[in-house]
Steps between C-alpha positions, in 0.01 A plus 500: 500500500721755675414462864593805713770414757633852595462680831277799545141566437351258254367763246856669499641152414271471215568856381881439524457182291300682231750777505778246437308362210454849355882578545604167330282577204254224552230768500633762258372861481148519366437134565189398714565333836348163552139503628431497877410128476835422324692693759320329785589162342861596431578633847259292696343796686161650554312739276536795745872435520536519117276818495718669766821405308365648176397810690852538645655471150254736362590754774862453398419591145606161358157394372182683398138369521285554201134457591341206317834369374714419794847593633793581264868560544573872477758593242756766545337808347686732264459857605296692246638841601835643556507810724794710428615665828778708351501874563639728232525880449473686166728778397216747588487374855186283490509171673356181356428166667483176323436414140195484262232373755194715456364487853133596552344604832161317569441737779630830631799501750433490866670777682530509883711595802684227698804442714806295483488155650764251608511380133482830312708710729850334460503528119418866528756558786221607737371382836152360542219761502645754254241671274468374141284560194371167363389446139356163383452423130348206319641463153414254220666392183233497233692258278529217754265593782780503753433719801745685715452664841732802546547684823710815563583623847630858507626649829372844584864628501539381137178668384575828684568789260378315191151432338510165666368659815177575307517223238657182639337309229745635250628230270820341624699619192394860564587455871857416394505805285381725788758358733782543247390865459562547873853405441497134595725263295266207500578133509279198581529172703250228458429175682289217339330214682229247428238421761143368519233775469262624771140434425431858383802492281391169339157656421624835358783347300257219385747220594421135470527282810859420625651776270774696660551868441809691421575801718764771437599761753662796325672788690586821333813651650615855470768739635733317742313176417197623693188278452229716342220277376397131557318325220350148518380306191313173519388279222454128401815295503337274245407770251782741523879518522726795577768637286795740602787676330818435704789733467846505643541697822809646646620315809462674830816632654600294806643692792770347698398414850704647779631278757 
């Protein structure tokens, strides 16, 4: 018997006790949890309390429920796909993104006009309400089934004077070539974070319950470090991992402050 004696809501106490048992290895990855009746007896609580505790652990991603079999400790998945985020340029001037992944598009890109928001404006160095072209793509890796959502936001000022004004759905590597052709010396900054998906993201990416997504925000910079394009990539944190080539960078010159 492991009678609960912790403060807080009772189901949270039971969830914490089961979480401790998982962390200690009492319930290893892939192992079934005890039945509801066994958990009731162990923690001296009601059936609804046990069910709420299991639901909380499921929402955390610690356990998964297999219908007809019960609840199992969720193992740490090994990503099945490595997405190479490196940008390279050939001697002929063509840009290439990533490695050997043969992405397929289950549907045509969605092209639209939009405006900067409090989230998308700062990375582009723009105030809210500035005009943008938006392009949304759904991509899939045929070998693993991993899906990726890619969004490109292109300010009107960036597109002006290029074929992007008529064809904002140009492939990203070709966008880089167009901008380089306008005299920009390009470089990229990228931020990566993990978060829980929104309902439509979970559906489109075909994510299992309690699976976080990886989200990258890439800014293409040009002359005088001007932000030119904002790209967002979202995919399953369980199924994919990101790879980068890191090179040495010259330190910025520090100007002496006048007093």
